[in-house]
BAROTOR-901998 format. One record per atom (N, C-alpha, C): residue in one letter; z, x, y. Coordinates in steps of 0.05 Angstrom, whole numbers, plus 5000, padded with zeros to 4 digits. Layout:
AZXY
...
This chain:
M617615327834
M618915077858
M620315297882
K619915227912
K619515297929
K622315277927
D624415657942
D627815627942
D628515427969
S631515227976
S632015087993
S635615107984
A636115018020
A638915078012
A639414997995
A641715117986
A643514937970
A646214707968
Y646314607961
Y647814397967
Y650014417946
V651714357960
V654214307937
V655914067948
P656013877934
P656413537922
P660513667941
P661013427944
P665013467955
P664913367942
K668313447930
K669313327901
K668913017913
V670112787928
V669912607940
V667112527963
W665112377944
W663712287970
W664612097990
V663912198002
V665711898027
V662711908048
W662111688060
W659511508064
W659711648109
D660511808117
D660111918140
D658911898150
K655411938156
K653911928163
K651411838156
P649511758169
P646811538164
P645311798144
N643811598125
N642511728097
N638511748111
G638711708144
G636111738142
G634711558129
G631811668132
G629811518121
G628811298122
K626411048109
K625710888132
K628310738145
F629710608109
F630610308101
F633910398113
A634410688129
A637810738126
A640010638137
H638510378154
H639110228163
H641410028158
T639909978140
T640009728112
T641909818096
N641709998093
N643510218069
N647410258067
R649010158064
R651110248051
R652110178030
P655610278022
P656310217980
P657710027992
V657809838012
V659109717996
V658209357993
A659009187977
A657108927975
A659008718001
G657108497994
G658808178011
G656708198032
P656607978055
P655707868064
P657307998095
T655308088107
T656008348141
T655008058172
H655607728171
H655407578174
H654007288178
E655407048170
E654506768169
E651306758184
K649906618163
K647406508165
K646806298140
V647606098146
V646305848109
V644105878118
L643605928092
L640605818074
L638905608089
P636605568095
P635605298102
P635005168062
V633304948069
V634304778056
V631304608051
G629204628032
G626504378037
G626504148013
R624204068023
R624003828013
R624603927975
H621804107973
H621904197936
H625304237920
P624804137890
P625904227868
P625904537874
L625104767875
L625904987864
L626205147906
Q627605297912
Q628405537931
Q628405627930
L626705857938
L625106117937
L626106247964
Y627306507965
Y628906667989
Y628106887979
S625806947996
S624107227988
S622807428010
L621107657998
L619407798022
L616807827993
A615007908016
A612407887988
A612508277980
T613808367977
T614208617961
T613708537925
P613308727911
P612208747878
P614308497872
N617708527867
N619108337853
N618608117867
G618908077902
G618107777914
G615107627892
Q613007777894
Q611207717880
Q611807637857
K612807677840
K613707577807
K614707317814
A615507307821
A617206877831
A614506837848
T613306887869
T611606657877
T608806667858
I608206897834
I605306847825
I606406717801
M609206657792
M610106617766
M610706367769
L610206157794
L610705927807
L608305727809
E606905897824
E604405917831
E602305827801
E602405957786
E601205947758
E602805597742
L604705617752
L605405417733
L604205067748
L604005167770
L603005007790
L600204947779
A600005157777
A596205227766
A595805047736
L598105127733
L597704937698
L598104717697
G599104577712
G599504297715
G602904157727
Y604904307725
Y606604247722
Y608004277759
A608303987764
A608203977784
A611604007790
G613604047773
G616104097782
G616004357794
A614704517788
A615404737811
A614204777822
E613204597841
E614504647871
E615604727880
Y616004847904
Y617505007911
Y617305007950
D618405077965
D619305287985
D620405477977
A619005678002
A619105887998
A620106008025
W621906148039
W623206148059
W623606498059
L622106508081
L622306858085
L625507048099
I625707218075
I628607328076
I626207608099
Q626907758100
Q626707878130
Q629908138117
I627508378106
I630208608085
I629808778108
G628608848124
G627909008145
G629608928167
E630508628169
E632608548183
E635908528178
G636708538162
G638108418145
G639008208141
D636907988139
D638007878128
D639007748094
Q638807888081
Q639108008063
Q642007938044
F643507928082
F646408068082
F647907688101
G645907598102
G647707378109
G649807238085
S650907058095
S652707018084
S651306778046
G649606578068
G648206498045
G647006588017
F645306778038
F644006938012
F646306997990
V648407128004
V650507307990
V649907087963
A650906867973
A653006657952
A650606627940
V646506647947
V646706617918
V644806877899
N645506957922
N645607277897
N648307517913
P649307507891
P652007777915
P650908087904
N647607987897
N646708427901
N645908397925
S645808257934
S644008217965
S641508357972
K639408297938
K635708377939
K634708087948
I631908077952
I630807927943
I629007997912
P628307777892
P629207417907
P630507417896
A631107087911
A633507027898
A633406657897
M633106467872
M631206157873
M635306087883
V634205777888
V635405577875
V634905267871
D635705297850
D632805037829
D635604757832
R634804627853
R637204407862
R634804107834
S633404127818
S633003887810
S634503727791
G635903797795
G638803697769
G642003607779
P642703557775
P645203397784
P646903637802
E647003897792
E648204187809
E645804257815
P646304397839
P644804667840
P643904997826
I642805087813
I642705217808
I641505517815
R644205817820
R642006007833
R641606117807
V640206367813
V637606517798
V637406757816
F638907007819
F638207177820
F637407457802
E634507597811
E633307867795
E630707607795
S629307847803
S627607817776
S625907707768
G625907887740
G626907847712
G628007587713
A630107537708
A631607257707
A629807067715
I627807007732
I628006827754
I625306717732
L624607007713
L621706857704
L621806827680
V624506867664
V625606777644
V625206587650
Y627506497665
Y628306217673
Y626005927677
L625306037685
L622205897695
L621105827674
A621006107656
A618706037632
A619405807612
E622205807597
E624505697590
E625205457605
K625105357625
K625405197638
K623404907636
F619805057637
F616904927642
F616304887608
G617005137601
G615305097567
G613105317569
A612705427597
A611405637591
A610705907595
L608306057585
L607806427592
L609406527582
L611606337560
L613006467554
L613306577526
P612406627504
P612806567476
P614806457474
K614706177457
K617006157438
K618806207419
A617506387402
A618306477385
A617406677370
G618906927348
G618907047328
G616607327342
A615107437335
A614007727331
A612607737377
A611107447376
A611307457407
A611507497424
R614707207424
R616807287441
R618307537441
A618607617415
A620007847430
A619108197440
E616108137437
E614108287441
E613508287475
C612708007474
C614107857521
C616308097529
L617407907517
L622008057537
L620908347539
S620408367510
S620308737514
S619208887538
W616508787542
W615708987556
W616308847583
L616808587599
L618808437616
L621708657627
F622408757590
F624308867595
F624209267616
W621409347593
W620109507599
W619709607629
Q619109297635
Q618509327677
Q620609437690
V622509227676
V625109207701
V627809417688
G626509627672
G627309807668
G626410137684
S622710037685
S622410377692
S621710287716
A620510017725
A620610047763
A622010167788
P623910177773
P627110387795
P626510637793
Y625210827774
Y623311017779
Y620911007805
L618510837796
L617710777813
L618110747836
G618310697844
G620910497870
G622410667888
G624910527874
G627310757888
G626411057896
G625711227872
G624911417860
G623011457860
F620211567853
F617911657866
F616511627903
G617911307894
G615611207932
G618811237951
H620711157939
H623011367963
H622111627966
F621911757949
F622112177955
F619112117967
Y616512017956
Y614712157967
Y613112077998
A614411747998
A613711588021
A616111518054
Y618211548039
Y620511328055
Y622411548069
A623211868042
A624611928053
A625012078080
P627112178100
P625912408117
P625412678118
A625112848097
A624313148081
A624212928054
K621313238070
K619413228035
K620913418010
I621813307985
I624013507970
I622613507948
E620313877940
E619013887925
E620513777901
Y623713797884
Y624113747859
Y623813467859
A625013287875
A624113017867
A622212807871
I620512917877
I617612897890
I616112917856
D616813137838
D615013237830
D616613127802
R619613047798
R619913007788
R620012697774
Y619012547787
Y618512237804
Y615412167788
A614212307796
A610912377794
A610512457771
M612412547755
M612112517731
M611312367703
E614112257718
E615911967704
E612611797709
V613411767733
V610811497744
V609311537731
K607111777722
K604311807703
K606311767672
R608811777669
R608811767642
R608311517635
Q608811337661
Q609011107645
Q606310847649
L605711067668
L602510847678
L601211017648
D602111187631
D600211207604
D601211107586
V603611047583
V604510797559
V603110537564
L603410377595
L600810227597
L598010097598
D597010497598
D594610477585
D593610477560
R596210577550
R594710687510
R596410357516
R597510217509
R597410047512
R595409817509
L594309737540
L592909717535
L588909777535
A590509887523
A587009947504
A586109827480
D589109707472
D586709627447
D588009257446
H588709147473
H590808897479
H589308917510
E588408597501
E587308437531
E590108497550
Y592408367537
Y594208317560
Y596608457549
L599808497563
L601508677555
L601808547522
A603108417528
A604608237503
A602408057479
G598608227482
G598308107464
G595408047480
D595007687461
D592407657468
D592007387490
D594907397503
D595707147520
D597107277545
Y596407247575
Y598207287590
Y600407247593
T602107257600
T604807227594
T606607287628
I610007237616
I611607397633
I611207567640
A610607687625
A611208057615
A607608187638
D606008017648
D603308097669
D605308087679
I605807797696
I606407647712
I608907897727
A610708057716
A611808367735
A612308477725
V610108607711
V608508767712
V606808977729
F604808667741
F602808807758
F603008847784
P605708557802
P605508757825
P606109057836
W607909137812
W607709457808
W606609667807
Y604809647781
Y604109797764
Y600909727778
G599809447765
G596709497775
G597609447815
G599009437826
G598409537852
G599109777872
L599909927842
L600410307845
L597010257831
A595510137813
A593510217809
A590410217834
K591409917829
K590009857860
K589610037888
G591710127889
G591610347909
G594410207944
W594710027922
W597109857936
W599510037961
E600210187950
E603710287941
E603710637945
Y604610717958
Y604710957981
Y603511077977
G601111027980
G599011107999
G599611417977
A598711337946
A599111577935
A597011517903
A595111407910
A592911407894
A591711547884
E590111687896
E589512077902
E591712247891
F594412267897
F595812467885
F597412377855
L595712127850
L597811987813
L594612117803
S593112027817
S590412047800
S590011797790
V590911457791
V591611267786
V587611177769
K585411197773
K582611187775
K583411207741
D584011457738
D584111627712
D586011317681
Y587011207695
Y587511057689
Y585910807675
T584010807653
T580810547658
T582810287645
H583610377629
H584410037612
H587410027638
V588810087646
V591509907671
V588309797695
Q586809947699
Q585609817710
Q582809617722
R582109667678
R581709357673
R583409167680
W585809177666
W587509027664
W588608817695
A588609067715
A589408887736
A587008787746
D584108787738
D582208767767
D582308517739
T582208447723
T582508097698
T585607967725
I587508067724
I588807957732
I588107817765
L586708077778
L586207937807
L584807797806
T582907607772
T581307437784
T582707207790
R584007167782
R586906907777
R586506817809
P585806557811
P587906447827
P590306477848
A592306357826
A593506297824
A596406637829
V595406707818
V595407137833
V594107147862
V591407097869
V591307147898
V593306967910
R594806737909
R594706527924
R598606737927
G599206757895
G602906847893
G603007147911
R602007237911
R600907507931
R601707477957
M600607227977
M600407157997
M602907028001
V604007037995
V605906778008
V608707078005
N610607038040
N611407098035
N610807468052
R607807468063
R607807598067
R607007638100
T608907978102
T608907938136
T607108148143
S606308248131
S603608578147
S600708468119
G599308708148
G596208648119
G595208478140
D592308418131
D591008228144
D591607988148
P591907938176
P593107638175
P591207408159
S588907388144
S588207308135
S588007328110
R590307348101
R591207488069
R594907458075
R595907258092
R598307328095
R599407028094
L601406828081
L602106568087
L605006648092
R606906728117
R609206728121
R611206618107
E611106388098
E612406038083
E611106008078
R611905878051
R611005668036
R611805488026
H610505148042
H613304858031
H611104728018
D608104698027
D605704558014
D603904748009
A601804537975
A600004747970
A597804707991
S597304538022
S596804608028
S596104798051
D598404928049
D598405178071
D597205328074
F595505388047
F594805548031
F591405598043
D589905268051
D588305248069
D584405468064
T584305508072
T581505668063
T583106008060
K584906148070
K586106308056
K585406488031
T586706188009
T586006217979
T582906287968
Q581106247989
Q578906487988
Q577706707979
V579706818004
V579807137997
V581907187973
K579707517974
K580707587933
K582207877959
L584207857950
L586208137963
L585208347940
């Protein structure tokens, strides 16, 4: 490792200067709203407030899968939250998710609205609400939930760790990039070894475990994240590649990846989703 100027942490850290990087203007050490903004409410039972980041895609893929299975009660409005512009700090959004992260959802199908925040919690809530994509008991359920929470615990090392220091940090720090690249490759190896002997993460069936892991690690394997496919040698993880290609054949995954997308090919974006007809011919495009 190359020598670098030594940094000595102060006795007490104080937020007294910008921290730099692509998202510096939205980072702060306090919670709560910064402005008043009421969230819109559409006509469907489920109201989703999100953006097509990997975490956002978990929710929209899940909802599209439920609709594909025939659960009409999974109809939803997907409202765009522009996190680069600070929409997540509006009073209405903070009331739904005090952590100010997407996705956040409100279930208005019952007598009282129910808020659900954090993507893993949304997947479990929807799976239990509709009785789908999560085994009901025993070893199969334990395996599914174990891989779901593997993703919840692992992805911050990929996104906030590797992704930040490799793609977004104002300076390239060799130690940080090496440390997180090593961990991300270890995670890919964990997945590759599991998928060598199993069609899907929880076993023979597609579940919320796959829906949770795919946007992060499938996206990484297909070269969609951080411009790091060659750096991380993602093609070497052949079982992850097979699994990702299999999931990409699912029409609900294609649709879910489009919702609340604001960048890339316009034919592969759906800024907001308020009806199944919003997809028109775009659903024929394989993302």
